[in-house]
N, C-alpha and C positions, 0 to 999 in steps of 0.2 A: 504494500499500500504506500503511495507516494506520500512524502511528508509535506505538510502544508508550510508555506513560507511564514516566518515569524512576522507578525504584524503589530503595529501600534496605532490606535485609533483608525484601524481600517486600512492602514497603508503599510507597505512592506518596509520593515526597518532598515535592511541593507540598502534597498533602494533609495530611501530617504536620506540615509547617511551618505550615500554616494553623491546624490544631488546637492546635499548640503556642502560636502567637500569642494565639488565643482563650483559652487557659488562663492565660497570663500576664497579658494585658490585661483579662481579665474581673474581675468583682467577686464577692466572697464575703460571706456574712452575718456581721455583727458578733457575736462571742460574747457570752453573758449577761454582765451586769455583774459577777457574782461571780467569773468566770473572769479578767476583766480585773483585778479587786481582787487575786486570789490570785497572778496572774503578777507584779504590782507587788510584793507581799509577798515572793515567791520572789527576785526580782531584789534587793530591798533586803537580804534575809538574806545572799545570795551576796556582795554588796559589804560589808556590815557584818562579816561573820566573817572573820577574818584568814586561816584555812586555805583556805576556798573562794575568797576574793579573790585569794590568791596564784596559784591556778590559773587562775581566770577572767580574772585581769588581762591575760593574754597577748592576749585579744581587744581590749581597750582599747588595748594597745601596737600591735597590728596596725593598728587605726583611726588611731592617732597618727602612726605612721611612714608609713602610707598617705597621710595628710593632707600630711606633709612632702613626699613624693614628687609628689603631685599638684600642690601649690603650686609646686614647683621646675620642673616641666614647664611649666606654665601661665605661669609668669614668664620663661620663655625659658632657663632653666638646663638643664644637661646632667646627667641622673640617672644615677648610676654604680651604685646598688643600695641595698638595705636589708639590715640584719643584726639579727636578734633574739636575745636571750641568754636563758638559762635563769632568771636573776633577774628576768625580765619587763621589763628594759630594752632598748632598741633604738637604733640609730642609722641615719641616712639619709645617704648619700653624693651629693653633687651638685657640679658644677662651673660656675663662673661668677664674676662680680664678687663680692668679698668683702663690699662695701658696696652700698647702693642699694636700690630697691624690691624687686627679686628675692629678695635675701637676707633682707629684712625679712619679706616675705610667707611665704618657705619657714620661717623660724624661728616665725612666728606661727601657722602653720596646725596644728601637732601637738596642742596642748592643746585646741584648739577643735573638732577633727575628730570625736572621739567623740560629744560632745554634739549638734553639729550634724547628724551622721549619725542620731543617735537622734530628733531632732526631725523630720527628713525621714522617718524610718521611721514615726513617729506619725502624720504627715500622710497618708501612703499607707494606714495601717491605718484612720484615721478615715474615709477616702475608700472603704473596703471592698476595697482592693486588697492583700489578704494575699499572694497569689502573687507579685504584682509586687514587693512589699517584699522577700520572700525571694530572688527572682531578681536583684534589684539588689544585695543583699549578695553573692550568688555572683559577679556580675560584677566587684564591687570587690575580692573575694578573689582571683579569677583574676588581675586586673591586678596586685595585690600580689605574688602568687606569682612572676610573671614577673620581678619586681625582686629577689627574695630571692637573697642571695649567701652563705648559710651553711646547714649541715645542720639546725641547731635551728630556724631560721626557716622553712626548707622544711617541716619536720616540723609546726610549730605551725599554719602556714597550711593544710596538707593535712588535718590533724585537724579544724580548724574548718570548712574547706570541706566535708569528708565529712559533718560532722554536719548542716549546713544543706542539703547536696543530698539526704541521705537524708530529711529532713523534708519538703523541698518536693516530692519525687518520689514517695515511698512512704507517707507518713503520711496520715491521714484529714484532712478539711478542719478539723475541730474541733481536732485536735492541732497542725495548721499554725498556726491562729489563736493558741492558747495559746503556742506557741513564739515566733511573731512578737512577740506582746505582750511576752512575758518578755524577748526580745532588745531590744526598744525601750526598755523600762523600765531594762534593765541598761546600755545605752549612756547614757542620760540621768543615772542616778544614778552610774554608774562614772566618768563624765566629771568629775563634781563632786569625788568622792573623789581622783581623780588630781591634781587641782589642789591640794587640801588637802595631799596627800603631797609635792607640789612645794615648798610653802612650808615644810613641816617639814624637808625635806632641805636647803633653803637655810639654815634656822637652825642645824641640826646643823653644816653646813660653817663658818658664821661663828664658831660656838663653838670650833671646832678651828682656826681661822685658815686655813682652806683657801679657795681661790678657786672660786666656783661656775661651773660650765660649762653651767648649765641653759638652756633656751630663753629664760626670762625674762631672765636676766643676759645672754645673747648679744643680745637685743633691746635691753637696757640700753646695751651697748657700741656697737651699730649706730645707735641713735636718740638717746642721751643722756638718755632717760627711765629713771629708776631701775627696776631690775628688780622691786622691790616693786610698783611701779604696774602693771607688765605682769602680775603675779600677780593683782592686784585685777581687772584687765581680764578676764583668763581667767575669774576666778571669777563676774564679773558676767555674761558671756556665757553660761557653762555653767548658772548658776542660772536665767537668763532662758529658756534652752532647756528646762530641767527644768520650769519653770512653763508654758511653752507646750505642752510635751509632754503634761503632766498634764491640761491643759484639752482637748487633743485625744484623749487616750486614754480618759478617764473620761466616758461618756455623761452628758448633763445639764448639765455646766459649760459646754459650748460647743455651741451649735446649729449645726452645720456641714451645708451643703447636700451632698446625695448628689452625688458627681462621677463616678460610674461611667457607662460607655457602654452 
């Protein structure tokens, strides 16, 4: 007697998985240049305006704390969780040696993560993998969600995940592309602003005679290299990522070969 194919909700499971894989790994057309330019302008306006930035910065904080979490796991530390706060700050808890490479890498990853993630998103978009870029964001958000340890953090990640999921699953390919390009621009530009804000916060603390607990100053205490030098390093990497991302996102600046299968 022939075996019936495994189904889920009346649909063959393996067929659905194959279709899903084709959808994620396939390529999509690059949107017109004006769409890419408008998406960059929208991202720039969101980052430049203090009102929209205060709300949208939660996404930068999610990427920032997710970077800390990933670095702590990869360096052999034990991740205890992430907490996000309504003032768009956050903290990642991990256990391990208080000094050494693991502690340095964990502290280093935060401010670099949004910009590096934006550069990776730009590379996928330039390779025509719009859907793969959106699903990569979903995978990273899902991993971050599992590490959340407070209600506001759970809510912030759920709202962000819901928006990306709705676009990747329900929107037209044209809207997906516009959303993906805007997200990439936002990560690249927002990563630079976050570093600028870090230096401003350090200056305010110094004027008030307070001890800074920023990532840069923690790195200073761990390595002996001044915190200001670490801020400069953050800025250098984030600006370099922005330049690279711009060359990838804007057609004509970089003739990149088609990488789709």
